[in-house]
SERO-4910 file (N, C-alpha, C, O; in steps of 0.05 Angstrom, whole numbers):
BEGIN
 pado doro    nc1    nc2    nc3   cac1   cac2   cac3    cc1    cc2    cc3    oc1    oc2    oc3
  Gln    A   -102   -450     37   -105   -438     11   -123   -413     13   -145   -415     25
  Lys    A   -114   -391      2   -131   -367      2   -148   -367    -23   -138   -371    -45
  Lys    A   -174   -362    -19   -193   -363    -42   -207   -336    -44   -215   -324    -25
  Val    A   -210   -327    -69   -224   -302    -75   -244   -308    -98   -236   -320   -118
  Thr    A   -268   -298    -95   -288   -300   -116   -294   -272   -126   -300   -254   -110
  Ile    A   -292   -268   -152   -297   -242   -164   -325   -242   -176   -332   -260   -192
  Val    A   -341   -221   -170   -367   -218   -182   -370   -188   -190   -367   -171   -173
  Gly    A   -374   -183   -215   -377   -156   -225   -406   -146   -224   -424   -161   -228
  Val    A   -409   -120   -218   -435   -107   -219   -433    -82   -236   -427    -61   -225
  Pro    A   -437    -85   -262   -433    -62   -280   -457    -43   -279   -476    -45   -295
  Met    A   -457    -25   -260   -480     -8   -255   -472     21   -250   -453     26   -235
  Asp    A   -487     39   -263   -483     68   -258   -509     82   -254   -511    106   -258
  Leu    A   -530     67   -246   -557     78   -244   -560     99   -222   -579    114   -223
  Gly    A   -543     99   -202   -545    118   -181   -530    144   -186   -529    162   -169
  Gln    A   -517    146   -209   -500    169   -215   -512    187   -236   -528    178   -252
  Met    A   -504    212   -236   -513    231   -256   -496    227   -282   -505    232   -304
  Arg    A   -470    219   -278   -452    216   -301   -449    187   -307   -451    169   -290
  Arg    A   -443    181   -332   -438    154   -342   -410    144   -335   -392    161   -331
  Gly    A   -406    118   -334   -379    108   -332   -374     88   -310   -357     70   -313
  Asp    A   -388     90   -288   -383     72   -265   -389     43   -273   -377     24   -261
  Asp    A   -406     39   -293   -413     12   -301   -389     -2   -315   -390    -27   -319
  Met    A   -369     12   -322   -345      0   -335   -324     -9   -315   -304    -21   -323
  Gly    A   -329     -5   -289   -310    -13   -268   -302    -42   -269   -278    -48   -268
  Pro    A   -322    -61   -270   -314    -89   -270   -296    -97   -293   -276   -112   -290
  Ser    A   -302    -87   -317   -285    -94   -340   -258    -80   -338   -238    -92   -347
  Ala    A   -257    -56   -327   -231    -42   -324   -213    -57   -304   -189    -60   -309
  Ile    A   -225    -68   -283   -209    -83   -263   -198   -109   -276   -175   -116   -271
  Arg    A   -215   -122   -291   -206   -146   -305   -184   -140   -325   -164   -154   -327
  Cys    A   -188   -119   -341   -168   -111   -361   -141   -103   -348   -120   -106   -360
  Ala    A   -143    -93   -324   -118    -85   -309   -103   -109   -298    -81   -106   -288
  Gly    A   -115   -133   -301   -100   -157   -293   -104   -166   -264    -86   -177   -252
  Val    A   -128   -162   -254   -133   -170   -226   -130   -201   -222   -119   -209   -202
  Lys    A   -138   -216   -242   -135   -246   -239   -106   -254   -237    -99   -270   -220
  Glu    A    -89   -243   -254    -61   -249   -254    -48   -240   -228    -30   -254   -218
  Lys    A    -55   -216   -219    -44   -206   -194    -52   -224   -170    -35   -230   -154
  Leu    A    -77   -232   -169    -85   -250   -148    -70   -277   -148    -62   -287   -128
  Glu    A    -67   -287   -173    -52   -312   -176    -23   -309   -167    -11   -327   -155
  Ser    A    -11   -286   -173     17   -281   -165     20   -280   -134     41   -283   -124
  Leu    A     -2   -274   -121     -3   -272    -91    -13   -299    -79    -19   -300    -55
  Ser    A    -14   -319    -95    -21   -347    -87    -51   -349    -79    -57   -366    -62
  Phe    A    -68   -333    -90    -97   -336    -86   -108   -355   -106   -100   -356   -129
  Asp    A   -127   -371    -97   -143   -388   -115   -167   -371   -122   -184   -366   -105
  Asp    A   -168   -361   -147   -188   -342   -154   -208   -354   -174   -201   -371   -191
  Glu    A   -233   -345   -172   -254   -353   -190   -269   -328   -198   -278   -313   -181
  Asp    A   -273   -324   -224   -288   -301   -234   -315   -311   -243   -317   -326   -263
  Leu    A   -336   -302   -230   -363   -311   -237   -376   -293   -258   -399   -297   -265
  Gly    A   -361   -273   -268   -372   -255   -288   -388   -233   -276   -384   -227   -252
  Asp    A   -405   -221   -292   -421   -198   -283   -449   -206   -278   -461   -222   -292
  Ile    A   -461   -193   -257   -489   -196   -252   -504   -179   -272   -496   -156   -277
  Pro    A   -525   -190   -286   -539   -173   -305   -553   -150   -291   -569   -154   -272
  Val    A   -548   -126   -301   -561   -102   -290   -574    -87   -313   -562    -83   -334
  Glu    A   -598    -77   -308   -612    -61   -328   -595    -36   -334   -587    -22   -316
  Gln    A   -591    -31   -359   -574     -8   -367   -591     17   -367   -615     17   -370
  Arg    A   -578     40   -364   -591     66   -361   -610     71   -385   -631     82   -381
  Asp    A   -602     65   -409   -618     70   -432   -645     55   -432   -664     63   -445
  Asp    A   -645     33   -417   -669     16   -416   -687     24   -392   -710     14   -390
  Val    A   -678     42   -375   -693     48   -351   -715     69   -357   -710     89   -370
  Lys    A   -739     62   -348   -761     80   -354   -762    104   -336   -762    127   -345
  Gly    A   -762     99   -309   -764    121   -290   -736    130   -281   -727    122   -261
  Leu    A   -724    148   -297   -696    155   -292   -692    167   -264   -673    161   -251
  Tyr    A   -711    184   -256   -708    197   -229   -732    189   -213   -754    199   -217
  Thr    A   -728    171   -194   -749    162   -177   -757    183   -156   -780    186   -150
  Ser    A   -737    198   -147   -742    220   -129   -720    240   -133   -701    236   -149
  Glu    A   -721    263   -120   -701    284   -123   -674    275   -115   -654    282   -128
  Lys    A   -671    259    -93   -645    251    -83   -637    223    -89   -614    216    -89
  Leu    A   -656    206    -95   -650    177   -100   -655    171   -129   -678    169   -138
  Lys    A   -634    168   -144   -635    163   -173   -640    134   -178   -626    116   -167
  Asn    A   -661    128   -194   -667    100   -202   -669     81   -179   -657     60   -179
  Leu    A   -684     89   -159   -686     74   -134   -695     45   -139   -683     26   -128
  Thr    A   -715     41   -154   -726     14   -159   -705     -3   -173   -701    -26   -165
  Glu    A   -692      8   -193   -672     -7   -209   -647    -14   -191   -636    -36   -193
  Asn    A   -639      5   -175   -616      1   -157   -623    -21   -136   -607    -39   -131
  Ala    A   -647    -20   -125   -655    -40   -106   -656    -68   -119   -648    -88   -107
  Gly    A   -666    -69   -143   -667    -94   -158   -640   -106   -163   -636   -130   -160
  Ala    A   -621    -90   -170   -594    -99   -176   -580   -108   -150   -565   -128   -150
  Asn    A   -585    -94   -129   -572   -101   -104   -585   -125    -91   -577   -133    -69
***
């Protein structure tokens, strides 16, 4: 039996533009669960890992090249 576990990480803290945090929900809306099942995978979706959202982040730019370094490290 082939098994797949799905874990979403809705995070865009390392980017200048918004939107990457919608990736997990977009993949789910596109039918990833149904596609995996059609390929005979036993799949389990554990939902999303809670990640601090950009609007809640205090130090938006930790350094010139590393955006939200502390928040990214915490999420990872």
